[in-house]
N, C-alpha and C positions, 0 to 999 in steps of 0.2 A: 210252420213250415217245416217237413221231415226232410231229415235229412237220410239217404240212403246212398248203404256201401257199394262200392263197383263190385262187380261179380270178378273172382278169381279166376285169369286166365292158364289155362293151363298148357301144356310143350309136346313135342314127341319125347323129350328128353323124361319129362315129369311125366308120362302118361301111365305107365307103371305106379310108383308111386301113388297118384293122385287118384288114380283111377280103379286099376286091378287091383292094387290093396289095399281101398281103404275098409275101415271100419262098418262103416253105413254107407245106405244107399246114394248114386252117385247119379244127377244128370248133366248133360253134358251137352251143349249147345254148340254145333257144328255151323258155325258162318264167315262172314266176312266182310269187312268193313264197307263193301261199295254194294252190299245186298239189301236195298228197301226193308223186305220182310225181314231181316236179319239183328237191324236196329229197329225195326217198330216191335219183336218179342222182347225185346231188353228189359222196359219196365216192367214185365208181366215175369221175367223170370228172377230181376229182381227181388220181384213181391213174393212170389215160393221159396227164396230163398231166405227169405226172413220171416214166411210164417210156416215155414216147416223146419221145426228144428233136427229133422232125424235125418234130412236128405240135404247133400252138397250140392250146391248148383255152381257147374263150372262152364267156361267158357275155350272155346277153340279155333283159333283161324286159319280155316281152311287152306288159303294162300299163302301162307308162313309154315304150318304142316301138315304140305301136299301127302307123307308117310300116312299118317292116322286117315286122312281120309281115303284114299285108294286100299288102306286095310281093312276099313268098314266100309269098302261099298258105297260112300255119299256120291250119291250125283243130283240130289239137288241143296238147293240152304234156303233156310234152316234147316240141318236134322238133331236130333232131341234124342239121343242116346243113354239109356236109362240103364246104369248094372248096380247090381247088388251080387257080390260076394266075388268081384273080379269078371262076372258074368255079364253079357249083353239080353236084358228081360223086357225091353223098351224100346221101338224106334218109330219114331215120329215125325212127320215131314210135313213142314209148312208152318208158319208160323199162324196163333189160335188166343185168343181173348184169357183173360186170366181164369175167370172158369171152368172152362171148357178141359186149357189143361191140368186145371188143380184135380176135374175127375178124372182123365185119364192118365195121370201120373199114381194113383192110388193100387193099383196091380202093385207099383214098385215100391211104396212107404207101408203100404199095408199089411205085407206079410212079414 
């Protein structure tokens, strides 16, 4: 049996340090506890976090952190935002399987 480390949660207060000033690419899942697709994508994100050492995967609770959701115009959950050097370079909406997500984040981790 494998054990997975829970994903790191970020907040509005930590956003600049965790995301905008990060030295590696960051993928942030903006979701909510009540959202079934958000819960469904958690194992996919954990696997991505474990298998891509050059990528930091974070989650943000949009119910608790409405300022970030509003700042980035998040209207659907889950929304995945990819940042490199403090700039949003990727936006994906909705849950997806690991293989599809791994290929879709290539522009984020490959450059």
